[in-house]
C-alpha positions in Angstrom: -19.3 -8.4 -5.3 -15.7 -6.9 -5.1 -12.2 -7.3 -6.6 -8.9 -6.6 -4.9 -5.7 -5.5 -6.9 -2.6 -5.7 -5.4 1.2 -4.6 -6.2 -0.2 -1.9 -8.6 -0.2 1.9 -8.5 -2.6 3.2 -6.3 -4.4 6.3 -5.7 -5.4 8.2 -9.1 -2.3 7.1 -10.8 -1.4 3.6 -12.2 1.9 3.6 -13.7 3.6 0.8 -15.9 6.8 1.6 -17.3 9.2 -0.6 -18.9 12.2 1.3 -17.2 12.4 3.4 -14.0 15.5 5.3 -13.0 15.6 6.2 -9.3 18.3 7.9 -7.6 18.2 7.7 -3.8 18.8 10.7 -2.0 20.7 10.1 1.0 19.6 12.1 4.4 21.7 14.7 5.4 22.1 16.2 9.0 21.9 20.0 8.6 18.5 21.4 8.2 17.9 24.1 5.5 14.8 26.8 5.6 12.7 26.6 2.5 9.5 28.5 2.0 6.2 26.6 2.0 5.4 27.9 -1.4 8.2 26.3 -3.3 8.0 23.2 -5.2 9.3 20.1 -3.3 9.8 16.6 -4.1 11.0 14.0 -1.8 12.4 10.8 -2.4 12.0 7.5 -0.3 13.2 4.0 -1.4 10.9 1.1 -1.8 12.6 -2.6 -1.3 11.6 -6.1 -1.8 10.4 -8.1 1.1 10.0 -12.1 1.3 6.6 -13.0 0.4 4.1 -14.2 3.1 0.4 -15.1 2.5 -2.1 -12.4 3.8 -5.8 -12.8 4.7 -8.1 -9.9 3.4 -11.3 -8.2 4.6 -14.5 -8.9 3.1 -15.0 -5.7 1.1 -16.4 -5.4 -2.5 -16.2 -7.8 -5.3 -12.5 -7.8 -6.5 -9.5 -7.2 -4.5 -6.5 -5.9 -6.3 -4.3 -7.1 -3.7 -1.7 -5.1 -1.6 -1.1 -7.8 1.3 -2.2 -6.4 4.5 -5.6 -4.8 5.3 -7.0 -3.2 8.6 -9.9 -4.5 10.1 -11.7 -1.2 10.1 -13.7 -1.9 13.2 -14.6 1.0 15.3 -13.8 3.9 12.8 -15.9 7.1 12.7 -16.4 9.5 9.8 -14.2 12.3 9.6 -15.2 15.4 10.9 -13.5 18.0 8.7 -14.0 20.8 11.4 -12.2 18.9 13.9 -9.4 17.1 12.0 -7.3 19.3 9.4 -7.4 17.4 6.0 -5.4 17.6 3.2 -6.3 20.4 0.7 -4.8 21.3 -2.5 -5.1 25.2 -1.8 -1.9 27.1 -2.1 -0.2 24.0 -2.1 2.5 23.4 -4.9 4.8 20.5 -3.5 5.4 16.9 -3.9 7.2 14.3 -1.8 9.0 11.7 -4.3 9.8 8.2 -2.6 12.2 5.9 -4.7 10.9 2.1 -4.7 12.8 -0.9 -4.9 11.0 -4.8 -5.1 9.0 -6.7 -7.5 5.7 -8.7 -7.7 7.6 -11.7 -7.9 9.4 -13.5 -6.5 9.5 -10.9 -3.5 5.5 -10.0 -3.7 6.4 -7.0 -1.6 7.6 -3.1 -1.7 8.9 -1.2 1.0 10.4 2.3 1.7 12.6 4.3 4.0 11.9 7.0 6.0 13.7 9.1 8.7 12.4 9.8 12.0 13.9 11.7 15.1 16.7 13.7 16.0 19.4 12.9 14.7 17.2 11.5 12.0 17.4 7.4 12.2 16.3 5.4 9.0 13.6 2.8 9.3 12.0 0.2 6.5 8.5 0.4 6.2 6.0 -1.7 4.0 3.8 0.5 1.9 0.4 -0.3 2.6 -2.6 1.9 1.1 -5.0 -0.7 2.9 -3.9 0.8 6.3 -4.4 4.1 8.0 -1.8 4.3 10.5 2.0 4.3 10.0 3.9 2.3 12.8 7.3 1.7 13.9 8.6 -1.2 16.1 9.1 0.6 19.4 11.1 0.3 22.5 8.5 1.4 25.0 9.5 -1.2 26.1 8.9 -4.1 23.6 6.8 -6.8 24.4 7.0 -8.6 21.4 9.1 -7.4 18.3 10.5 -9.1 15.3 14.2 -8.5 14.7 14.3 -5.9 12.2 16.7 -4.0 10.2 17.2 -0.9 12.5 17.2 -0.5 16.3 13.8 -0.1 17.8 12.5 3.4 18.0 12.6 4.8 21.4 10.4 7.6 22.2 11.3 10.4 24.6 8.2 10.9 27.2 7.3 14.2 25.9 6.7 12.4 22.3 3.7 10.2 23.5 0.5 11.7 22.1 -2.3 12.5 24.6 -6.0 11.0 24.2 -7.2 14.7 23.7 -5.2 14.9 20.4 -7.6 15.1 17.4 -5.7 12.5 15.5 -5.9 10.1 18.5 -9.8 10.8 18.5 -9.9 10.2 14.6 -7.9 6.7 14.9 -9.5 5.7 18.2 -13.5 6.7 17.1 -15.6 6.2 20.0 -13.9 3.3 21.5 -12.2 3.4 24.9 -11.9 7.4 25.1 -10.0 8.2 28.4 -10.0 11.6 29.6 -7.6 11.3 32.3 -5.2 8.9 30.3 -1.5 10.1 29.6 -1.3 8.4 26.4 -3.3 7.5 23.2 -3.2 3.5 23.1 -4.1 1.9 19.6 -4.8 -1.8 18.6 -5.0 -2.7 15.1 -5.9 -6.3 13.8 -5.4 -7.6 10.3 -7.4 -10.0 8.3 -4.7 -12.6 8.8 -5.2 -12.4 12.6 -2.0 -10.7 13.2 -1.8 -7.6 15.2 0.1 -4.6 16.2 -0.3 -2.7 19.7 1.1 0.4 20.8 0.8 4.2 21.6 0.9 7.1 19.4 4.1 9.3 19.1 4.8 12.5 17.9 8.4 13.1 16.3 10.1 14.9 13.6 9.9 13.3 9.9 12.6 14.3 7.8 12.1 14.7 3.8 14.7 15.6 1.3 13.4 17.4 -2.0 14.5 16.5 -5.3 15.3 20.2 -5.8 17.4 20.3 -2.8 15.4 21.7 -0.1 14.4 19.8 3.2 11.3 19.4 5.1 10.8 18.3 8.4 7.3 17.3 9.3 5.7 16.9 12.6 4.8 13.5 12.3 2.1 11.2 14.4 2.7 7.6 14.2 2.4 4.1 16.0 4.9 3.3 18.6 4.3 -0.3 18.4 5.6 -2.6 21.3 3.5 -5.8 20.9 3.1 -7.5 17.6 1.5 -10.7 17.0 1.1 -13.5 14.3 3.1 -12.9 11.0 4.5 -9.5 12.0 6.3 -11.3 14.4 8.5 -13.0 11.5 11.9 -12.9 12.4 14.4 -11.7 11.0 12.2 -9.2 9.4 13.2 -6.8 6.4 11.1 -4.2 7.6 10.6 -1.7 10.9 7.0 -1.4 10.6 3.9 -0.4 8.2 3.6 3.0 6.0 -0.1 3.7 6.1 -1.3 5.3 3.0 -5.3 5.2 3.1 -7.4 8.2 2.9 -7.6 8.5 6.7 -6.7 11.5 8.3 -3.7 10.0 10.1 -2.1 8.6 7.1 1.1 9.7 5.9 -0.3 11.8 2.7 -3.1 13.3 4.7 -0.8 14.7 7.5 1.7 15.8 4.8 -1.2 17.7 3.1 -2.7 18.9 6.3 0.6 20.6 6.9 0.5 22.4 3.8 3.8 20.5 2.3 1.8 18.6 -0.4 -1.5 18.4 -2.3 -3.5 15.8 -1.3 -2.6 13.4 -4.3 -0.3 10.2 -4.5 0.6 7.4 -6.5 3.3 5.0 -7.2 5.1 3.5 -10.3 6.7 0.2 -10.4 9.2 -0.9 -13.0 8.7 -3.8 -15.2 12.1 -4.8 -15.0 13.2 -8.2 -13.3 15.3 -6.2 -10.6 11.9 -4.4 -9.6 12.1 -1.1 -8.2 10.3 2.4 -9.2 9.2 5.5 -6.9 6.2 6.8 -5.0 5.2 10.4 -5.3 3.2 12.4 -2.8 1.8 15.4 -4.1 0.8 16.8 -7.7 4.1 18.4 -9.3 5.6 15.3 -10.0 2.6 13.3 -11.5 4.0 11.4 -14.6 2.8 12.8 -17.8 3.6 9.6 -20.0 3.3 5.8 -19.5 0.0 6.4 -17.6 -3.4 4.7 -17.3 -6.0 6.7 -15.6 -9.3 5.9 -14.0 -11.2 7.7 -11.5 -10.8 6.6 -7.7 -13.4 7.2 -5.0 -12.7 7.0 -1.0 -15.0 4.7 0.8 -16.0 4.9 4.1 -13.4 2.2 5.2 -10.9 4.9 3.7 -9.6 2.5 1.2 -9.5 3.3 -2.6 -12.4 2.0 -5.0 -13.3 2.2 -8.4 -15.6 0.1 -10.7 -14.8 -2.3 -13.4 -17.1 -2.6 -16.2 -15.8 -5.5 -18.1 -13.1 -8.3 -17.3 -11.2 -10.0 -20.2 -8.8 -12.7 -20.4 -7.4 -12.3 -23.8 -10.3 -11.8 -26.2 -12.8 -13.9 -23.9 -15.0 -11.8 -21.8 -15.7 -13.0 -18.2 -19.4 -12.8 -17.2 -20.4 -10.3 -14.3 -23.5 -11.1 -12.5 -26.5 -9.0 -13.6 -27.7 -8.2 -9.8 -24.3 -6.7 -9.2 -25.3 -3.7 -11.6 -23.1 -5.3 -14.4 -19.9 -3.8 -12.9 -17.7 -5.2 -10.3 -16.5 -3.0 -7.4 -12.6 -3.0 -7.4 -10.3 -1.9 -4.3 -6.8 -1.2 -4.7 -4.4 -2.3 -1.9 -0.5 -2.4 -2.1 -0.1 -4.1 0.9 -1.5 -7.5 -0.8 0.6 -9.7 -3.3 -2.1 -11.2 -5.0 -5.4 -10.3 -6.9 -8.4 -11.7 -5.3 -11.7 -12.3 -7.3 -15.0 -13.5 -6.4 -16.1 -16.9 -7.0 -18.0 -16.5 -10.1 -15.2 -14.6 -12.1 -12.7 -16.7 -10.4 -14.1 -19.8 -12.0 -14.8 -18.1 -15.2 -10.9 -16.9 -15.5 -9.9 -20.7 -14.6 -12.1 -22.1 -17.4 -10.9 -19.5 -19.6 -7.3 -20.4 -18.9 -7.7 -24.1 -19.5 -9.4 -23.3 -22.7 -6.9 -21.0 -23.9 -3.9 -22.9 -22.6 -4.3 -26.6 -23.6 -0.4 -27.4 -23.2 -0.7 -27.0 -19.4 -2.2 -29.4 -17.0 -2.9 -28.8 -13.2 -0.3 -29.7 -11.0 -1.8 -31.0 -7.8 1.3 -31.7 -6.0 2.3 -28.0 -5.6 0.3 -26.7 -2.9 1.8 -22.9 -2.6 -1.4 -22.0 -4.1 -4.9 -23.1 -4.7 -4.4 -23.8 -8.5 -1.1 -24.6 -10.2 -0.3 -25.6 -14.0 2.6 -27.5 -15.4 3.6 -27.8 -18.9 3.4 -31.3 -20.5 6.5 -30.2 -22.5 10.1 -29.1 -21.6 10.2 -25.7 -20.3 13.6 -24.1 -19.8 13.0 -20.3 -19.2 10.1 -18.4 -17.6 10.1 -16.2 -20.6 8.7 -19.5 -22.5 6.0 -20.0 -20.0 4.6 -16.4 -20.4 3.7 -16.7 -24.1 1.5 -19.5 -23.4 -1.1 -17.0 -21.2 -3.3 -14.4 -22.5 -3.4 -10.7 -20.4 -5.9 -10.2 -17.9 -7.7 -6.9 -18.7 -10.1 -4.9 -16.6 -12.5 -2.4 -18.4 -13.0 1.2 -16.3 -15.4 2.8 -18.5 -13.7 4.1 -21.6 -10.3 3.1 -20.3 -8.5 -0.5 -20.1 -5.9 -1.4 -17.4 -3.6 -4.1 -18.9 -3.2 -6.2 -15.5 -1.1 -9.0 -16.3 1.2 -8.7 -19.2 4.2 -10.3 -17.5 2.5 -12.2 -14.5 -0.5 -12.6 -12.6 -1.5 -14.6 -8.9 -5.0 -14.9 -8.5 -7.1 -16.3 -5.4 -10.9 -16.6 -4.9 -13.0 -14.7 -2.2 -15.2 -17.1 -0.8 
């Protein structure tokens, strides 16, 4: 039994602020040399994206949604001797990325990165459920959505060969070709959309909050063939930012180069305009306004934890005894909704009906499986919020307040 959480802070940190002020650090053309042992913080913006329904992989009990989830087929366990993974030894840096967006009505967050020489901007969906970062690419492009920026055009020498360790990590035991000149990839998502392309290696430019600059030799997907909802055009993004625990993800690559510690999280404002920031590394970890719980990496490279109790207001929702009196939770920043297994979903719906007698089910609105309308005049959204209780998850000795302001739930079948 598993639960999926979406649009929440991910990794080891869940940040809830009434106010987040972030200043975007623009890209400057000149490079500046900095010693690797300096503390660095890099800032990238997250922006809202139009909401689109997404499927999800059948993993665990409850998914705290984040939108898109990799299929995960064919992945092999990481070989720590072959693939250089992130380490905290001798590393004292943090990359800080500004965020824009909101849970509602946008339901999405994306950020901006700069790639190539000269550096060019690309808007990418922030997705802790994806391993690979990919950018729509003119290789040439077979099927691409019209994004906010021109397609990335790789030079021949930027294409990653199959013998590259990150290529082998991504492909696993599938279709390894010793004589091929490029590393092909194909990702299928649970909503039946897909991305196909080749791996490329190019410079990723970061500007530190202390004024320093960093240039990362970054491996990512040059995506020339998108299918399904990834072809929605015009799109507000140019691709996906992979933030899982896989070796090829952005945090792991930054850590593997000794730029940051293998720590990241993001904080999202409660203000209606949305926004916030993401940090990559440990020297910018917020020391206030935090709710902490332990996170463990699963074999699927996703971020897992365990909820001991789930409450709607004062009413505790039952959890099956055969599940060990706990619920496996997955944090996925690429999904807009929170997904619950049938038992918890049905108990929650019953609890909401019991605690909110002034609302009746509206069968005319088919946007979501379940929708309520009031039997009295409602002038403002704030008026509705006072009639619903908070949904709380209990992680051991810690409580995570899920829904003080809004909540969208879908069942896992």
